[in-house]
N, C-alpha and C positions, 0 to 999 in steps of 0.2 A: 504494500500500500504506500503510495506517495503522499507525504504530509504537505498540507497547504501552510501558508504563512500563519494562519490563525491557530494551528495546532502545534503541539510541542511545548518546549520550555520557553519562558519569557522572563525578563527582568526589567526593573525600573533603572534608568540611567539618569544621572544628575549632571546639570550644566552649572558651572560656577565661574564667575569672573575673578581672575587673579591678576591684578595690575592691568595690562593692556591685552591680556590673553583670556580666552574662554577655555576652561579645562573641562573635560568629560570624565566623570567618575563612573567606572563600570564595575564597581565592587559589590553591588547589590546582589542579594541571593537570587538564584534561579527559582522561578515559581512554575507550578505544573501546567498552567494554562494562561491564555491571554486575558481572560475575564478577570482573574485574580490580580494579574499585573496591572490591568487597567484600573481596577479598584484602588490599588496603592498609588498609582500615578495620579489619580484624581485627588486622593487624600493629601499627598505631598504638594500637589499643585495648588490646592485650596489654602495651603499654609505658606505660599509664596515661593516655593521651590520651582526651578525650571527643570522640566523632566522630559524624557522620551522613553519609549519602549524599545527593547531590543529582543529579537527572536534568536533562537539558538543558532541560526546561520549567520548572525552578525548584522542583519538588516535593522536599521534604526527607523522608528516612526516618531517624529517630533509631536509632543503633546502641547507644550507651552509655546505661545506666540512670542516672537522677539527674542532678545538675548538678555541674560541677567545683567542687572545694573551695578 
């Protein structure tokens, strides 16, 4: 069976401004599905974090608009 992008492991990725650079933190835990990762991305986003979702193949899906301040 070929897995689609919505299946498999996902994690929340954080964007943070450090000086003139925007760094991506990919140390979040892998979650068993996109729905759970989306829940956590929404939770962190509501608290001011800039986030994206990453699937197990490495593809990023930006959730937050713009760049961190």
